[in-house]
N, C-alpha and C positions, 0 to 999 in steps of 0.2 A: 157684091158683084166681086169675084175672082177670075185670077189668070197666073200666068207666070211671067217672070221678068228678070231679067240679067243687069237690068240697069241699080246704078246706086246716083244716080242724083236727079236733077230736076223735081218731080213730084215722089221718085220713089227714092225710099232712105232704108238705110237695114238692111241691103242685101248680103247674105252670109256667102256669095260665090255661086259660079254657074245661074241654072235656073230655081228661084225660090218662088214659092206659093206668094202671090201679091194680092192683099183682100183689100178692097176698098168700100168707104161709104159717102156714096152721092147723096146730095139734096134732091127734092123734086125738081130743083129747075138745072140739074146735070152739075152742080158744084161739088168739090171734092172737099168732102167734110171729114174725112181720116183715112188712114192706111196704115198697113203694116207687111213688111216682108217677113215671110216665116220659112225657116228650110234650114239647110247645111251647105259645106262647099262643094259638095255635087248636085246631083239632078234631082231636083223635085218639081213635081207637075203636077197642078189639079187638074182632077176630072170631073166634079159637080162642087156646087155649093148650095145648102139649104135654109132656109130659118125653121129654126127649131120652135119649139116652146117658151115661153117667156123672151122673145126676141133674141136668144142665143142663136149664132152661126155654127153650122158643119160645114165645115171643108173638107173633102175627101181627094185622095189621088195617090199617086205615088212617089216613092223616096229610095235613092241609091245612097242618101247621106246618113254618116253614121256618127254626125259632130253638131253644132248650132244649137238649134231647136229640136233636131230628131233624136230621138233615144232608142235604145234596143234595136236596131236595123241587123236583121237575122239571116242577110243575105244581100246580092244584088239590087232587086227592086221589088220592095217590098209595098204594101198599103199603106198609106199614113192617112190617118184621121185626126183632125182638130177641131175643139169646141171652143168657138170665142164668145162673148159675152158683152152687151153695151158696155162700155165705162161709164160710169156717173159722171155726170158734169163737173167739173171743178170751179167752185166760185171762189177760189182761195188765191188764184193765180192773177187777179184782178186786171185781164188783161182785154182789151176791146176785141181783140185775137181770138179768144179762147174758144170761139166755136171750130178753129182749126187744129188744135190739138188732136192728138189721133183719138177715134171713138170707139177702138176695139182693144180688148186685152184679153190675154191668154186667162179662160175660164179655171181657179182652183178647184173644180169640182173631179173632172176626170182627166185621165192623162195617159198615154200611152196604148191606146187599142191597137192591138197588130195579130193578122193573120200568116202563118209562114209557113212552108210556101206557099204560092197561090197556085201552083201546078204541082200536082202531086199523083204518085202510082199508087201509095198506100196511105199515109198521113200527113195529118198537119197540125201546129199549136196554134192556140189561140193564148195570147196573152193581155193583161189590162192591169193596169196600175191606176189605183181609186182612191181617193178620200173621202166617198160618200158615207161610210160606216158601214153599208150593206156588207154580210159576209158571206151569203150563197145567192143562187140565182139558176136559170134554165138556160140551156146551151141548144139549140134547135139546127139540124141539119133540113135545108128546106128544097126541095125540086123545083125547076123552071114553071110547074104548071101550080105550085102553092102546096103543095102534099109534104108533110112533114115525115122526112123518113125516118129521122132518128131525132132524140131528145133526151135530157140527162141533166139533173142535179149537178153544179158546180159549187164549189166552197172558195173563197177567197180570205185569203189567211195574210194579216199584217196589211189589208189592203193591197194586194197583190195576188194576182190569178195567172198562172202558167200552167195549162195542160194541153197534153197530146192526146190527139183525136183519131182515131184508125177508121179507116171503110171497111165497112163490110165487103168480102168478095160478092157477095150477091149483089149489090149496089150495084145499077148500071153506070157505064163512064159517061162523063158530062160534067156539065155546069150545075154547080149546087151553092145555094145561099146560106150563109151562116149567121146567125142570128142569136144574139146575147140580150138577155133580158134579166135587170137587176134591179130590184124596187122599180123605181119610176124612170129609170133608165133604160134605154134600147139601143145596142149596138150591132153594126152590122158589115157584111163583108161577104165577098165573094171567094171560091175555090173551084178551080177545073181538076177534075178527078179522070184520069189517062190511063 
């Protein structure tokens, strides 16, 4: 489960200031098993959370922060997508309360997927920092009906992708989905072309 929190007491720990993403793991009986606060000193708002393959959790939303856990903010309100993986149970602690330790940790696989600006009249930038070893991928622009209106091969250099995409003048104004496929990983976001 995910939401936002300004708290830094009670069950909530690690708040960075203002609203943070607050991701929790609960048991089938509703007992809190783990929690993590993610964000920076400005406002960070969760929009969705999904469970991906291998039990990873993907949390998406927006952020106005440029510090704390947030890197690469390109303006006021950027998309921010985080992938978390289940932490392994720590048998070395020797505590009878070991199940109360944080059950989530930030994945070392992918960091910093961003699309900016999200409202544009001409172009937008796609940025990704990755440690997967994948050096190329495919970037697609998809209309709301699911039709791919543009696709291109992209290259990652030293684990970093940063590429500007221009809308063709013939493309109708409106909402478009941006999908980046790199090896076994897929990233997505939205851009409003006005």
